[in-house]
C-alpha positions as CSV (number, residue, x, y, z in Angstrom):
1,M,56.2,41.2,-38.1
2,A,55.3,37.9,-36.5
3,T,52.5,35.8,-38.1
4,V,49.7,34.0,-36.3
5,S,51.4,30.7,-37.0
6,S,54.6,31.9,-35.3
7,V,52.5,33.0,-32.3
8,Q,50.9,29.6,-32.0
9,R,54.3,28.0,-32.2
10,H,55.3,30.2,-29.2
11,F,52.4,28.6,-27.2
12,G,53.6,25.1,-28.2
13,T,57.0,25.6,-26.5
14,S,57.7,24.9,-22.9
15,R,58.8,28.5,-22.3
16,L,56.6,31.3,-23.4
17,T,58.5,34.5,-24.5
18,W,56.9,37.8,-25.4
19,P,59.1,39.5,-28.0
20,V,58.5,43.2,-28.7
21,Q,55.8,43.2,-31.4
22,P,53.2,45.6,-32.7
23,R,49.9,45.9,-30.8
24,S,47.9,43.8,-33.4
25,V,50.1,40.8,-32.8
26,F,49.7,41.1,-29.1
27,I,45.9,41.1,-29.5
28,V,46.1,37.9,-31.6
29,H,48.1,36.2,-28.7
30,V,45.4,37.1,-26.2
31,L,42.6,35.7,-28.5
32,V,44.3,32.4,-29.1
33,L,44.9,32.0,-25.3
34,L,41.2,32.7,-24.6
35,L,40.1,30.2,-27.3
36,N,42.4,27.5,-26.0
37,T,41.2,28.0,-22.4
38,S,37.5,27.9,-23.5
39,A,38.1,24.7,-25.5
40,K,39.8,23.0,-22.5
41,A,36.9,23.9,-20.2
42,Q,34.3,22.6,-22.6
43,S,36.3,19.4,-23.1
44,A,36.4,18.9,-19.4
45,A,32.7,19.4,-19.2
46,G,32.1,16.5,-21.6
47,G,31.5,18.0,-24.9
48,D,31.2,21.1,-27.0
49,S,27.9,22.1,-25.3
50,P,27.7,23.7,-21.9
51,P,26.9,21.3,-19.0
52,V,23.1,20.7,-18.3
53,S,22.1,21.7,-14.8
54,V,18.2,21.4,-15.1
55,L,16.0,18.9,-16.9
56,I,12.6,20.4,-17.7
57,Q,9.4,18.3,-17.9
58,G,9.3,16.6,-21.3
59,Q,13.0,16.8,-21.9
60,A,15.4,13.8,-22.0
61,L,19.1,13.1,-22.0
62,S,20.6,10.2,-24.0
63,Q,23.2,7.7,-22.7
64,G,26.6,9.3,-22.4
65,Q,25.1,12.6,-21.3
66,S,25.0,14.1,-17.8
67,L,23.1,16.4,-15.5
68,Y,25.3,18.6,-13.3
69,S,24.7,20.3,-10.0
70,Q,24.9,24.1,-10.0
71,S,28.4,24.1,-8.6
72,G,29.5,21.1,-10.7
73,A,30.4,19.1,-7.5
74,Y,28.0,16.2,-8.6
75,R,26.8,14.9,-11.9
76,L,24.1,12.4,-12.9
77,D,25.2,10.1,-15.7
78,M,23.0,8.1,-18.0
79,Q,25.4,5.3,-18.8
80,G,25.4,3.1,-21.8
81,N,24.8,0.0,-19.7
82,G,21.4,1.3,-18.5
83,N,22.5,2.4,-15.1
84,L,21.7,5.9,-13.8
85,V,24.5,7.0,-11.4
86,V,25.3,10.1,-9.4
87,Y,29.1,10.7,-9.2
88,Q,31.1,13.1,-7.1
89,T,32.8,15.0,-9.9
90,S,36.2,15.6,-8.3
91,T,36.8,12.0,-7.2
92,G,34.6,10.0,-9.5
93,T,33.0,8.3,-6.5
94,P,29.5,7.0,-7.1
95,T,27.0,8.2,-4.4
96,W,23.7,6.8,-5.8
97,S,22.5,4.5,-8.6
98,L,19.6,2.3,-9.8
99,Q,21.3,-0.6,-8.0
100,K,19.6,0.8,-4.8
101,Y,16.3,-0.3,-6.2
102,G,17.3,-3.5,-7.9
103,A,16.8,-2.0,-11.3
104,F,20.3,-2.8,-12.6
105,P,21.3,-4.6,-14.7
106,P,18.2,-3.7,-16.7
107,A,15.8,-6.3,-18.2
108,I,15.4,-4.1,-21.3
109,D,17.9,-3.5,-24.0
110,G,19.2,0.0,-25.0
111,P,19.8,2.6,-26.2
112,Y,18.7,4.3,-22.9
113,I,17.5,7.8,-22.0
114,M,16.6,9.5,-18.8
115,T,13.6,11.8,-19.0
116,L,11.2,13.8,-16.8
117,K,7.7,12.8,-18.0
118,D,4.7,15.1,-18.1
119,D,3.1,13.5,-15.1
120,G,6.2,14.5,-12.9
121,N,7.8,11.0,-12.9
122,F,11.5,10.7,-13.5
123,A,12.2,7.6,-15.6
124,V,14.9,5.6,-17.4
125,L,13.6,4.2,-20.7
126,G,15.1,1.6,-23.0
127,A,14.3,0.3,-26.5
128,S,10.7,0.9,-27.7
129,S,10.2,3.2,-24.7
130,G,10.2,0.3,-22.2
131,V,10.5,1.4,-18.6
132,V,13.7,0.4,-16.9
133,W,12.9,2.3,-13.8
134,A,10.6,5.1,-12.7
135,T,9.8,7.0,-9.5
136,Q,6.2,5.7,-9.3
137,L,4.7,8.9,-8.1
138,A,1.1,10.1,-8.0
139,Y,1.4,13.8,-7.6
140,V,-0.3,16.8,-9.1
141,G,1.7,20.0,-8.7
142,S,1.6,23.4,-10.2
143,G,3.7,24.7,-13.1
144,L,6.5,22.8,-14.9
145,Y,8.3,20.0,-13.2
146,K,12.1,20.1,-13.0
147,A,14.8,17.6,-12.2
148,I,17.8,19.1,-10.5
149,V,21.0,17.6,-9.0
150,A,21.6,19.4,-5.7
151,D,25.0,20.3,-4.4
152,D,24.5,17.6,-1.6
153,G,24.4,14.9,-4.3
154,N,20.7,14.2,-4.3
155,L,18.6,14.1,-7.4
156,N,15.5,16.3,-6.6
157,L,12.2,16.6,-8.5
158,V,10.7,20.1,-8.0
159,S,7.3,21.4,-9.0
160,G,6.6,24.9,-10.4
161,D,5.7,26.2,-6.9
162,G,9.2,25.3,-5.7
163,R,8.2,22.2,-3.6
164,T,10.6,19.2,-3.8
165,Y,8.1,16.4,-4.1
166,W,10.7,13.6,-4.5
167,S,14.4,13.1,-3.8
168,S,16.8,10.3,-4.4
169,A,17.0,10.2,-0.6
170,C,13.4,9.0,-0.5
171,A,12.6,5.3,-0.6
172,V,11.1,3.7,-3.7
173,F,9.3,0.3,-3.3
174,P,8.4,-1.8,-6.4
175,G,4.6,-2.4,-6.4
176,Y,3.8,0.7,-4.5
177,K,2.9,4.2,-5.7
178,F,4.1,7.2,-3.7
179,L,1.7,10.0,-3.0
180,P,3.9,13.0,-1.8
181,F,2.5,15.1,1.1
182,K,-0.6,12.9,1.6
183,D,-1.7,10.4,4.3
184,Q,-4.7,8.1,5.0
185,Y,-7.0,9.3,7.8
186,G,-7.3,6.5,10.4
187,S,-7.1,2.8,9.2
188,D,-4.3,2.1,11.7
189,E,-5.5,-1.2,12.9
190,L,-2.3,-3.0,11.8
191,G,-0.1,-0.7,13.9
192,Q,3.2,1.0,13.4
193,Q,6.5,-0.6,12.4
194,P,10.0,0.6,13.4
195,N,11.0,1.6,9.9
196,L,9.8,1.6,6.3
197,E,11.3,-1.7,5.4
198,S,9.5,-3.4,8.2
199,A,6.2,-1.7,7.2
200,L,6.8,-3.0,3.7
201,S,7.2,-6.5,4.9
202,A,4.2,-6.3,7.2
203,C,2.0,-4.9,4.4
204,N,3.1,-7.6,1.9
205,A,2.3,-10.3,4.5
206,D,-1.3,-9.1,5.2
207,C,-4.1,-9.1,2.7
208,R,-5.9,-6.4,4.6
209,C,-3.0,-3.9,4.0
210,K,-3.5,-1.2,1.4
211,G,-0.3,0.7,2.0
212,F,1.8,2.5,4.6
213,N,2.9,6.1,5.3
214,S,6.3,7.6,5.7
215,G,5.9,7.2,9.5
216,A,5.7,3.4,9.0
217,W,2.0,3.2,10.0
218,V,0.5,0.2,8.1
219,K,-2.9,1.2,6.6
220,T,-6.0,-1.0,5.9
221,G,-7.5,1.7,3.7
222,C,-6.4,4.3,1.2
223,D,-9.7,5.9,0.4
224,K,-9.7,8.9,2.8
225,L,-6.6,11.0,1.8
226,V,-6.0,14.0,4.0
227,G,-3.4,16.6,4.6
228,D,-1.0,18.7,2.6
229,Y,2.1,17.9,4.6
230,T,5.5,19.6,4.1
231,G,8.9,18.0,4.0
232,T,10.6,15.9,1.3
233,C,9.8,12.2,1.4
234,N,6.6,12.7,3.5
235,G,3.7,10.9,2.0
236,L,1.8,7.6,1.5
237,Y,2.9,4.4,-0.2
238,V,-0.2,2.9,-1.8
239,R,-0.2,-0.8,-2.9
240,D,-0.7,-1.1,-6.7
241,N,-2.7,-4.4,-6.6
242,P,-3.8,-5.3,-3.1
243,P,-4.9,-8.9,-2.8
244,T,-8.5,-10.0,-1.9
245,C,-8.7,-11.6,1.5
246,S,-10.2,-15.1,1.5
247,P,-13.1,-15.8,3.9
248,P,-12.0,-17.6,7.1
249,P,-12.6,-21.4,7.0
250,S,-15.8,-22.6,8.8
251,P,-15.0,-24.4,12.1
252,S,-15.2,-28.2,11.9
253,P,-17.6,-30.0,14.2
254,S,-16.1,-31.2,17.4
255,P,-16.1,-35.0,17.9
256,P,-18.4,-36.5,20.6
257,S,-17.0,-36.9,24.1
258,P,-16.1,-40.5,24.9
259,T,-18.4,-42.3,27.4
260,P,-16.5,-43.3,30.6
261,P,-16.5,-47.1,31.2
262,G,-19.5,-48.4,33.1
263,S,-21.6,-45.4,32.5
264,T,-24.8,-45.2,30.5
265,P,-24.7,-42.7,27.7
266,L,-27.4,-40.0,27.8
267,P,-30.2,-40.4,25.4
268,S,-30.3,-38.1,22.5
269,P,-32.7,-35.2,23.0
270,V,-36.1,-35.6,21.6
271,S,-37.6,-32.8,19.6
272,P,-40.8,-31.5,21.1
273,P,-44.0,-32.2,19.2
274,S,-44.8,-29.5,16.6
275,T,-47.6,-27.1,17.6
276,Q,-48.4,-26.3,14.0
277,P,-51.9,-27.5,12.9
278,S,-52.0,-30.4,10.5
279,P,-52.8,-29.3,7.0
280,S,-56.3,-29.8,5.7
281,P,-56.8,-32.9,3.6
282,R,-57.8,-30.6,0.7
283,T,-54.8,-28.3,1.3
284,S,-53.0,-30.1,-1.5
285,G,-54.2,-32.1,-4.3
286,P,-56.3,-31.6,-7.5
287,P,-59.2,-29.1,-7.5
288,L,-62.8,-30.4,-7.2
289,S,-64.4,-31.4,-10.4
290,L,-68.1,-30.7,-11.4
291,T,-69.0,-34.3,-10.6
292,D,-67.6,-33.9,-7.1
293,I,-69.6,-30.8,-6.5
294,I,-72.8,-32.4,-7.8
295,G,-72.2,-35.4,-5.5
296,I,-71.7,-33.1,-2.5
297,V,-75.0,-31.2,-3.2
298,T,-77.0,-34.4,-3.8
299,G,-75.7,-35.8,-0.5
300,G,-76.7,-32.7,1.3
301,F,-80.3,-32.8,-0.1
302,G,-80.5,-36.5,0.9
303,A,-79.5,-35.8,4.4
304,L,-82.1,-33.0,4.6
305,A,-84.8,-35.3,3.4
306,T,-83.9,-37.9,6.0
307,V,-84.2,-35.3,8.8
308,L,-87.6,-34.1,7.5
309,S,-88.9,-37.7,7.3
310,M,-87.8,-38.4,10.9
311,A,-89.5,-35.2,12.1
312,A,-92.8,-36.2,10.4
313,A,-92.7,-39.7,12.0
314,F,-92.2,-38.2,15.4
315,A,-95.2,-35.9,14.9
316,R,-97.4,-38.9,14.0
317,W,-96.2,-40.7,17.1
318,R,-97.2,-37.9,19.3
319,R,-100.6,-37.6,17.9
320,A,-101.2,-41.3,18.3
321,R,-100.4,-41.0,22.0
322,G,-102.9,-38.2,22.6
323,Y,-100.3,-35.5,23.4
324,E,-101.9,-33.0,21.0
325,D,-105.3,-31.1,21.4
326,S,-106.7,-27.9,20.2
327,E,-104.3,-26.0,22.3
328,G,-101.5,-28.2,21.2
329,C,-99.4,-30.7,23.1
330,K,-101.9,-30.9,26.1
331,P,-103.6,-34.2,27.3
332,D,-107.4,-34.6,27.5
333,R,-108.0,-34.6,31.3
334,K,-111.9,-34.7,31.3
335,G,-112.2,-38.3,32.3
336,T,-109.9,-37.8,35.2
337,K,-111.9,-34.9,36.6
338,D,-115.1,-37.0,36.5
339,A,-113.5,-39.8,38.4
340,Q,-112.3,-37.5,41.2
341,S,-115.8,-36.0,41.6
342,S,-117.4,-39.4,42.3
343,F,-115.6,-39.7,45.5
344,V,-117.1,-36.6,47.0
């Protein structure tokens, strides 16, 4: 009877022969063949564990590990140099990497991991959990977030309700946070640009800009968010730290016009006299003292005495002239009557 070692030696030869052997030996041949085939498949997949096709919120893959699409046509590699790259598995051709965003080579040392954070952001972290790159999303979805490599080669982030809220096909701009499926109502004073890159340049050049949407409309505000739009990559890019606009400079006074030779310059306009009443002499100054008050009262009494004295002298003068009788202020006309009667 052939032993297991002799069976394994048969598999090591270039030509496989099947001698007539008992049924138990044939079963051993089949088991060894299956084990070798499984080992070769696992080795081709990159290790002893089965390939990872979904990364769940809170999970991470270390450098040297990969995330595969469902068919295995594409894989996402977390490389030891800090780059995150999507490869076409059959050809080894890279189709996407962090170089698209200027995040490679990284400014942080390794070791590196790729992870899907609890807030739905996909990130590459270095030593001491320093962020090498992240999707910079502000999104609140339902259920667990998942990172999936699609069979078209895109890295997709999917919420629990099945909505793809970000894809590697979407643009990522440093200094801007992306709000999937949202837009700003109005605030379109700065107009629309032909593409997102032009909208980014226009926004960076204008202190009034607060962001722009996926339709390249540049926004002067991001405080009236509306809509629940569908479609991957539809949303609003909001500026992280918009600058404060400086007030416009005040206009400088214009120089006077030169006077033509031989002409007389016009006189400067004279301001009209003020119609406001002059303030009273006592409007300002120290308050009256007791001595001032006594002086004013004494002066008043003196003036009254003078008036009374003049009135008495006038009365004496009238009496001396005979202008006052019993009836008061009537002259005595008796002598005049007698004189008239003598001429009768």
